[in-house]
C-alpha atoms as one frame of an Amber mdcrd trajectory, in Angstrom:
protein
   7.628  25.768  19.793   8.507  25.271  16.206  11.860  26.558  15.202  12.245
  26.778  11.423  16.092  27.236  11.693  16.387  23.530  13.032  16.907  20.661
  10.579  13.972  18.379  10.492  14.752  14.736   9.335  12.157  12.880   7.639
  12.082   9.174   7.500  12.388   7.814   3.717   9.139   6.582   2.104   9.395
   4.087  -0.552   6.451   3.506  -2.914   6.392  -0.057  -4.263   4.183  -0.459
  -7.369   4.168  -2.296 -10.545   2.919   1.018 -12.230   5.035   4.097 -12.222
   3.386   7.285 -10.828   1.815   9.495 -13.431   3.103  13.134 -13.785   0.043
  14.268 -11.780   0.826  11.957  -8.969   4.410  12.918  -8.938   3.376  16.673
  -8.897   1.508  15.912  -5.699   4.364  14.343  -3.731   7.278  16.125  -5.542
   7.710  18.525  -2.615   7.992  15.938   0.158  11.603  14.819   0.928  12.876
  11.254   0.886  10.143   9.864  -1.350  11.385   6.941  -3.550   9.711   4.792
  -6.072  10.552   1.083  -6.867   8.856  -0.648  -9.591   7.567  -3.964  -8.424
   4.950  -5.860  -6.595   4.469  -6.618  -2.873   3.524  -9.991  -3.926   7.117
 -10.815  -4.885   9.457 -11.283  -1.942  12.391 -10.256  -4.376  10.735  -6.979
  -5.011  10.142  -6.238  -1.333  13.800  -6.905  -0.542  14.651  -4.575  -3.445
  12.528  -1.963  -1.689  14.656  -2.480   1.530  11.708  -4.046   3.411  14.111
  -5.400   5.992  15.030  -1.661   7.153  11.416  -0.356   7.065   9.783   0.699
  10.213   6.089   0.521   8.996   4.260  -0.606   5.870   1.079   0.735   4.501
  -0.751  -1.731   2.182  -3.500  -0.135   0.058  -6.141  -2.170  -1.468  -6.313
  -2.502  -5.263  -8.972  -0.248  -6.691 -10.056  -2.588  -9.564 -10.267  -6.160
 -10.487  -9.637  -6.109 -14.080  -6.088  -5.435 -15.694  -7.512  -2.562 -17.693
  -5.327   0.584 -17.280  -6.338   4.205 -17.819  -3.902   6.702 -19.363  -4.466
   9.482 -16.869  -6.319  10.480 -13.673  -9.057  12.376 -15.059 -12.152  13.092
 -13.109 -14.170  11.066 -15.654 -12.168   7.945 -14.663 -12.820   8.754 -11.000
 -16.543   8.735 -11.726 -16.381   5.515 -13.582 -14.883   3.807 -10.308 -17.368
   5.500  -8.062 -20.262   4.226 -10.315 -18.987   0.619 -10.341 -20.642  -1.580
  -7.667 -18.507  -4.431  -6.580 -20.169  -7.671  -5.712 -19.337  -9.098  -2.280
 -17.127 -11.855  -3.937 -15.125  -9.247  -5.868 -14.603  -7.285  -2.595 -13.147
 -10.414  -1.119 -10.957 -10.976  -4.077  -9.634  -7.523  -3.772  -9.087  -7.956
   0.007  -7.452 -11.312  -0.658  -4.707  -9.818  -2.600  -4.158  -7.277   0.393
  -3.989 -10.263   2.750  -1.381 -12.021   0.550   0.784  -8.805   0.359   0.498
  -8.606   4.211   1.552 -12.222   4.649   4.470 -11.728   2.277   5.852  -8.773
   4.265   5.371 -10.786   7.686   7.354 -13.479   6.307  10.517 -11.089   5.670
   9.913  -9.055   8.693   7.638 -10.654  11.297   7.305  -7.689  13.865   6.971
  -4.874  11.503   3.935  -2.348  11.963   1.495  -2.797   9.163  -1.588  -0.655
   8.247  -3.877  -2.395   5.732  -6.800  -1.009   3.627  -9.779  -3.365   3.108
 -12.716  -3.061   0.708 -15.059  -5.179   2.866 -15.451  -4.314   6.455 -15.904
  -7.911   7.263 -12.209  -8.588   6.572 -11.267  -6.285   9.360 -11.385  -9.500
  11.563  -8.192 -10.854   9.726  -6.157  -8.096  11.213  -7.402  -8.938  14.802
  -6.594 -12.624  14.124  -2.959 -11.935  13.274  -2.451  -9.222  15.924  -3.475
 -11.785  18.542  -1.243 -14.382  16.977   1.817 -12.152  17.237   1.021 -11.077
  20.659   1.037 -14.722  21.984   4.327 -15.666  20.179
C-alpha cells in the first residue's frame, strides 16, 4: 500500500541535447525531481562523459524528428502539423535511423553492458537491435 509519508527516491534523469529545452518543454517536466539538462550531442563521446554516461543505468535514444537543420522558435501546433504532413522517403528514414544507430554505438563504446532503448523511424531497422542484442549475449 502506498504510504505518502515515506520518502520516495527517484533516479536522476539527464537530458543530453544540443538544443536547450523551450520554456514550454521545461514547464512539462519542471515538477519531476532529479531532471538535469546537459547541452551536447550523443555523437560526441566527450559530451556523453560530461553527462556522466559511465554512471547511467539505462539510456533512451530518441530518433531525430527532422533531417534539415532548420529550427523553429516555438512548439506551436502549427509546427506539429507541418511535421505530420511531411512524408519522408525511405532513404530519409534510413538517414534518421543511421544517426540513432551511431549514437547507440557511441554509448556502447563507453559502457558496453548498459540497457538501451532506441526509437527508429523505419520499422525495418529494428533488426539492428536484435543483431546487437545477440552479439552482446554471445560475449
